[in-house]
C-alpha positions in Angstrom: 0.0 0.0 0.0 1.5 3.3 -1.1 -1.1 5.4 0.7 -2.8 5.2 4.0 -6.5 6.3 4.2 -9.0 6.3 7.0 -12.7 5.5 7.3 -14.6 8.4 8.9 -17.2 7.9 11.6 -20.0 8.4 9.1 -18.5 5.8 6.8 -18.2 3.1 9.5 -21.0 0.5 9.7 -21.6 -2.3 12.3 -20.0 -5.4 10.9 -17.2 -3.7 9.1 -13.9 -5.5 9.5 -10.2 -5.2 8.8 -7.3 -7.6 9.4 -3.6 -8.1 9.2 -1.4 -11.3 9.2 2.0 -11.5 10.9 4.4 -14.4 11.6 6.3 -14.1 14.8 10.1 -14.2 14.4 12.8 -13.8 17.1 13.6 -10.3 15.9 10.0 -9.2 16.7 10.6 -10.3 20.3 13.9 -8.6 20.6 12.6 -5.3 19.1 9.6 -5.3 21.4 11.9 -6.0 24.4 14.2 -3.1 23.5 11.2 -0.7 22.9 9.4 -1.7 26.1 12.3 -2.6 28.4 10.6 -5.9 29.3 13.4 -8.4 29.4 11.5 -11.2 31.1 13.6 -14.4 30.4 10.4 -16.2 29.3 10.7 -14.1 26.1 14.4 -14.0 25.6 16.2 -16.9 27.3 15.5 -20.2 25.6 17.0 -22.3 28.4 14.8 -20.5 31.0 11.7 -20.7 28.8 12.0 -24.5 28.5 11.4 -24.8 32.2 8.7 -22.1 32.3 5.0 -22.5 32.0 4.9 -22.8 28.2 8.2 -24.7 27.7 9.2 -22.5 24.8 10.1 -18.9 24.0 6.9 -16.9 23.5 6.0 -13.4 22.4 5.2 -10.6 24.9 1.4 -10.6 25.4 1.3 -6.9 24.3 3.0 -7.7 21.0 -0.4 -9.0 19.9 -2.0 -6.0 21.5 0.3 -3.8 19.4 -0.9 -5.5 16.2 -4.5 -4.7 17.2 -3.5 -1.1 17.5 -1.8 -1.3 14.1 -5.1 -2.3 12.5 -7.1 0.4 14.3 -4.5 3.1 13.6 -3.8 2.3 9.9 -6.9 0.6 8.5 -10.1 0.8 10.5 -10.8 3.6 11.3 -7.2 4.5 10.3 -5.4 7.9 10.6 -7.0 10.3 13.2 -8.2 7.5 15.5 -7.8 8.1 19.2 -7.9 5.3 21.8 -10.2 5.7 24.8 -10.4 2.1 26.1 -8.9 -1.3 25.5 -9.7 -4.6 27.2 -7.8 -7.8 26.2 -7.9 -11.4 27.2 -4.9 -13.6 26.5 -6.1 -17.1 25.7 -2.9 -18.8 24.4 0.7 -17.9 24.0 2.2 -17.0 20.6 5.4 -18.9 19.9 8.1 -18.5 17.3 6.8 -19.3 13.8 3.2 -18.9 14.7 1.2 -16.9 12.1 -1.3 -14.6 13.7 -4.4 -13.1 12.0 -5.6 -10.0 13.8 -9.2 -8.8 13.1 -11.1 -5.9 14.4 -14.9 -5.6 13.8 -17.2 -2.6 14.3 -19.6 -3.6 17.1 -21.3 -0.3 18.1 -21.4 3.4 17.1 -22.1 6.2 19.6 -23.1 9.2 17.6 -22.9 11.9 20.3 -19.2 11.3 21.0 -18.1 9.8 17.7 -17.0 6.8 19.6 -16.9 3.3 18.1 -16.6 0.0 19.9 -14.7 -2.8 18.2 -14.6 -6.5 18.8 -10.9 -7.6 18.6 -9.7 -11.1 17.9 -6.3 -12.7 17.1 -6.0 -16.3 16.0 -3.1 -18.5 15.1 -2.6 -20.7 12.1 -4.7 -23.4 13.6 -7.7 -21.2 14.0 -7.2 -21.1 17.8 -8.0 -17.8 19.5 -4.9 -16.3 21.2 -6.3 -12.9 22.1 -9.9 -11.6 22.4 -11.1 -8.3 23.6 -12.8 -4.9 22.9 -11.5 -1.5 22.0 -13.2 1.8 22.1 -11.9 4.7 20.0 -12.9 8.2 18.9 -13.2 7.8 15.1 -12.0 10.6 12.8 -14.7 12.8 11.3 -12.6 14.1 8.4 -11.2 12.2 5.5 -7.4 11.6 5.6 -5.4 10.1 2.8 -1.6 10.4 3.0 1.5 8.6 1.6 2.4 5.7 3.8 5.5 6.6 5.9 8.5 4.5 5.0 10.0 3.3 8.2 13.8 2.9 8.7 15.2 -0.6 8.8 16.0 -1.9 12.2 19.4 -3.5 12.5 19.9 -5.5 15.7 23.6 -5.7 16.6 24.4 -8.3 19.3 27.8 -7.6 20.6 30.0 -10.4 21.7 28.2 -13.3 20.0 31.4 -14.7 18.6 32.9 -14.8 22.1 29.8 -16.7 23.2 30.6 -19.2 20.4 34.2 -19.5 21.6 33.0 -20.1 25.2 30.7 -22.7 23.9 33.6 -24.5 22.2 35.2 -24.9 25.6 32.3 -26.9 27.1 33.5 -30.2 28.4 37.1 -29.0 28.6 38.8 -28.8 32.0 39.7 -25.2 32.9 43.4 -24.3 32.8 45.4 -23.2 35.8 46.2 -19.6 35.1 48.5 -17.2 37.0 46.7 -13.9 37.3 49.5 -11.4 37.6 49.1 -8.5 40.1 45.2 -8.5 40.3 45.2 -5.6 42.9 42.2 -3.7 41.5 38.6 -4.8 41.3 38.2 -5.0 37.5 41.2 -7.3 37.0 40.3 -9.5 40.0 36.6 -9.7 38.9 37.7 -10.7 35.4 39.6 -13.6 36.8 36.8 -14.7 39.1 34.2 -14.4 36.3 36.4 -16.6 34.1 36.6 -19.1 36.9 32.9 -19.2 37.3 32.6 -19.8 33.6 34.9 -22.8 34.1 37.6 -21.4 31.7 40.4 -21.0 34.2 41.5 -22.0 37.7 43.0 -18.7 38.8 46.1 -18.5 40.9 46.3 -14.9 42.2 49.9 -13.7 42.2 50.7 -10.4 43.8 50.7 -8.5 47.2 48.2 -10.4 49.2 47.0 -7.4 51.3 46.3 -5.4 48.1 44.5 -8.3 46.5 42.3 -8.8 49.5 41.6 -5.1 49.7 40.4 -5.1 46.0 38.3 -8.2 46.8 36.7 -6.4 49.8 35.9 -3.4 47.7 34.3 -5.5 45.0 32.6 -7.9 47.5 34.4 -10.8 46.0 34.9 -14.1 48.0 38.5 -15.2 47.6 38.0 -18.4 49.6 38.0 -20.8 46.6 41.2 -19.3 45.1 44.9 -19.8 45.7 47.0 -16.6 46.5 50.7 -16.5 45.9 52.0 -13.4 47.7 54.7 -11.2 46.3 56.2 -7.9 47.3 55.3 -5.9 44.2 54.2 -6.0 40.6 57.6 -6.8 39.1 58.0 -9.7 41.6 54.5 -10.9 40.7 55.5 -11.0 37.0 58.7 -12.9 37.7 56.9 -15.4 40.0 54.1 -16.0 37.5 56.7 -16.7 34.8 58.6 -19.0 37.0 55.4 -21.0 37.7 54.8 -21.3 34.0 58.4 -22.5 33.4 57.9 -25.1 36.1 54.6 -26.3 34.6 52.5 -25.2 37.6 50.2 -23.1 35.4 49.3 -23.3 31.7 48.6 -19.6 31.1 49.2 -16.1 32.3 46.6 -13.4 32.7 47.5 -9.7 33.0 46.2 -7.9 36.1 46.7 -4.3 37.2 50.2 -3.8 35.9 51.6 -2.4 32.7 52.0 -4.7 29.7 55.7 -3.8 29.4 56.3 -4.9 33.0 54.7 -8.3 32.4 56.4 -8.8 29.1 59.8 -7.9 30.5 59.6 -11.0 32.6 58.2 -13.1 29.8 61.0 -12.3 27.3 63.9 -12.5 29.9 66.6 -14.4 28.1 67.5 -16.6 31.1 64.3 -16.9 33.2 61.6 -16.0 30.7 59.2 -18.0 28.5 60.8 -17.6 25.1 60.6 -20.4 22.5 61.9 -20.7 19.0 58.8 -18.8 17.9 58.6 -15.0 17.8 56.4 -13.4 20.4 53.4 -11.4 19.1 49.9 -10.3 20.0 46.6 -10.9 18.3 43.4 -9.0 18.9 40.3 -11.3 18.4 37.7 -8.7 17.5 33.9 -9.2 17.4 32.7 -6.4 15.1 28.9 -6.8 15.0 28.6 -5.6 11.4 31.3 -7.9 10.0 30.1 -11.3 9.0 33.0 -13.3 10.5 35.4 -13.2 13.4 38.3 -10.8 12.8 41.9 -11.0 14.0 44.3 -8.1 14.0 48.0 -8.5 14.5 50.3 -7.1 15.9 48.9 -4.1 17.8 50.6 -4.5 21.2 54.0 -6.1 21.2 56.1 -5.5 18.1 56.5 -1.7 17.4 58.1 -1.7 13.9 58.5 -5.3 12.9 61.0 -6.4 10.3 60.0 -8.6 7.3 61.2 -11.7 9.1 59.3 -10.7 12.2 56.1 -10.1 10.2 56.5 -13.6 8.8 56.5 -15.0 12.3 53.6 -12.7 13.4 51.5 -14.1 10.5 52.3 -17.7 11.2 51.4 -17.2 14.9 48.1 -15.8 14.0 47.3 -18.5 11.5 48.2 -21.2 14.0 45.9 -19.5 16.6 42.9 -19.4 14.3 43.5 -23.1 13.4 43.1 -23.8 17.2 39.8 -21.9 17.1 38.4 -24.0 14.3 39.2 -21.9 11.1 40.9 -24.4 8.8 42.3 -22.0 6.1 42.1 -18.4 7.2 42.3 -15.5 4.7 45.1 -13.2 5.6 45.0 -9.6 4.4 48.3 -7.7 4.6 47.3 -4.1 5.0 48.8 -0.9 3.6 47.7 2.5 2.4 47.5 1.4 -1.2 46.9 -1.8 -3.2 49.9 -1.5 -5.5 53.5 -2.3 -4.7 55.6 0.9 -4.5 59.1 1.5 -3.2 58.0 4.7 -1.4 55.8 2.7 1.0 57.8 -0.1 2.8 54.7 -2.0 3.9 53.7 -2.6 0.3 57.1 -4.2 -0.4 56.8 -6.3 2.8 53.3 -7.4 1.7 54.6 -8.5 -1.7 57.5 -10.4 -0.1 55.2 -12.1 2.4 52.9 -13.3 -0.3 55.8 -14.8 -2.2 57.0 -16.4 1.1 53.6 -18.1 1.4 53.9 -19.3 -2.2 57.3 -20.9 -1.2 55.7 -22.3 1.9 57.7 -20.2 4.3 54.3 -19.3 5.7 51.7 -22.1 5.8 48.1 -22.8 6.7 46.5 -19.7 5.3 45.7 -17.8 2.1 47.6 -14.5 1.9 47.1 -11.4 -0.2 48.5 -7.9 -0.1 49.1 -5.1 -0.1 45.4 -4.4 0.5 43.7 -1.3 1.9 41.5 -1.8 4.9 38.4 -1.1 2.8 39.3 -3.7 0.2 40.2 -6.3 2.9 36.8 -6.2 4.6 34.4 -5.0 1.8 33.8 -7.0 -1.4 32.0 -4.0 -2.8 35.0 -1.8 -2.3 37.3 -4.4 -3.9 35.0 -4.8 -6.9 34.9 -1.0 -7.3 38.7 -0.9 -7.5 38.9 -3.9 -9.8 40.7 -6.0 -7.3 40.4 -9.8 -7.9 41.5 -11.6 -4.8 40.5 -14.7 -2.8 41.1 -12.6 0.3 39.6 -9.2 -0.5 36.3 -8.6 1.3 36.5 -11.8 3.2 39.6 -11.4 5.4 39.8 -13.3 8.7 43.3 -11.9 9.7 44.4 -8.4 9.2 48.2 -7.9 9.4 49.0 -4.2 10.1 52.3 -2.5 9.1 53.3 -1.6 12.7 52.0 -1.3 16.2 50.8 2.3 15.8 48.6 1.5 12.8 47.3 -1.7 14.6 46.6 0.1 17.8 44.7 2.9 16.1 42.7 0.4 13.9 41.7 -1.7 16.9 40.6 1.3 18.9 38.6 2.7 16.0 36.8 -0.6 15.6 36.1 -0.6 19.4 34.8 2.9 19.7 33.3 3.7 16.3 32.1 0.2 15.2 30.9 -1.1 18.6 33.4 -4.0 18.5 34.5 -6.1 21.4 38.2 -6.7 21.9 39.8 -9.8 23.3 43.6 -10.2 23.2 46.2 -12.8 23.5 50.0 -13.1 23.3 51.4 -15.9 21.2 54.9 -17.5 20.8 55.7 -17.9 24.5 55.6 -21.3 26.3 52.1 -20.6 27.5 49.3 -18.3 26.2 49.2 -14.9 27.8 45.9 -13.1 28.3 46.2 -9.3 28.0 43.2 -7.5 29.5 42.5 -3.9 29.8 40.6 -2.0 32.6 38.1 -1.0 29.8 37.4 -4.6 28.7 33.8 -5.7 29.2 33.1 -9.1 30.9 32.4 -11.0 27.6 35.7 -9.8 26.1 37.6 -11.0 29.2 35.9 -14.3 29.0 36.6 -14.5 25.3 40.3 -14.0 25.9 40.3 -16.8 28.5 38.4 -19.1 26.2 41.0 -18.5 23.5 43.8 -19.3 26.0 42.0 -22.5 27.0 41.4 -23.6 23.4 45.0 -22.8 22.4 46.4 -24.6 25.4 44.3 -27.7 24.7 45.3 -27.6 21.0 48.9 -27.5 21.8 48.6 -30.4 24.2 46.8 -32.5 21.6 49.5 -31.6 19.0 52.4 -32.4 21.2 54.3 -35.6 20.3 
C-alpha cells in the first residue's frame, strides 16, 4: 500500500472488519523487548523458557495487542483514530513461527461522542484464539489520505556473540590453571573470578596479598576458593608467574593491574623467561557486529616496527591461533595504504614479499594477499569498485598491520566507532598470555580466557 487512508465515523457501519497477518520471528521479540524494556527471560532466554509454563520462547502478550493497535490506527478507522479504552484477554501464548491473524470488527457506534466500539480477535494458524477483547476509539470525522510513511530498517547488533561461540567451544574441557598477575584492583580481580565461574580458568592470584584482599573487599568478591601466591610488588608478581609457567605449575598467564611492558619484560627475559623458537606477538580477536565473521588483528601490542622476518612469524602465529579456534584455512590480508607495490611505502614491499614467502611455503596454513587497503580487505563491494580480484579481498579473517601504531589505532577505531568487542592474547611464548584492559567488558575478558583454553588444549593435543 502506497497510501494510508481512513474511514470516517459516518462511513463506518456495524460489521465492518479489517485484518492483518503477521508471523512471529525472534527479531520481533527482541525489538519489542528493546522498545518496552521488558526483558522477562520467558521471552528472551531459551533455556529458562523451556522450564517455564509454556516450555518455549513466547511473544510478549502486548506484542499481539500492538498488532490490534496497528489495524485500528492504519486501516479501520485509520489515521486520526484516538484510543479511549482497551480490554484484552490472552487465551494462548504466541510462539516463534506462529502466524497470527488480527481482526477488528465494528460492534457499536455512539453518535454523540463519535466513539466506536470494536470486537478484537487474534487467532493462530490453527484457527485457535490467542487474544480476544474490545476496543473503544474516537473515530475521525474528516477524511485523511496520505502517503504511507516508509520506516527505517532496524538492525539489531548483538555484541560479543562470537565470544559466546568461543566459550561454547570450551564446554567439556577442563579449565586451565592460570597465574593472574598482580590483580590488585577490582576489575582485574573480577575478570579472573568471572572466568573461573565460567569454568575457563583455575585462577592463581599472584601479587601483594594485602592489596589483592583489599580489592576483593571493595568488589565484595569471595576469595576463599582461590589460591593466592603473595609477592612484594608487581615486578616480583610477573617474575613469580613466569617461574610458575616455566615449572609447569600453570598453563597460562593473565595480566592484572600492571603495565604490559612490566609483564612482558619478565616473559622475554633471556635466562628466566618464556621464550621459545617462535617470535612473540599479539593478536586482537575482534567481534565487530557488522562484520560477517570473526576478525583477528596482529600485531597491535608487542612489536613496534616489525621487520620482514618478524612479520612472517607474526602471521604464522596468527594462522596457528585461528586453526586452534576452528578456522581451517584463514584468509590473511596484509594491510597498507594502497593496493599496488611501490618502493615509497615499505609496507607494500613487505606485503609482496610475504605473499611470495607463502607461495614458497615459508608461511603455511592460510591464504595470503596484499598489499590491501583496509576497505578492500573487509568489503567485497570496495574491492570490486577498484577492480581487485583476490581470494582474500572482502573476506579477510586476519588483518596484518604495518606496525604497532597502525594496529593500535585500527583496533581502537573498531572498538569505539564500530561497537566492536576486543579480546587479546600473546602468542609465541611457552604458554598463552591473556592481556586484558581495565576498559574490557566481561564478555571480552571471558573471550580472551576461552581463546587461551582452546589454544592450550590444541597445543597439548598436537604435542608428540
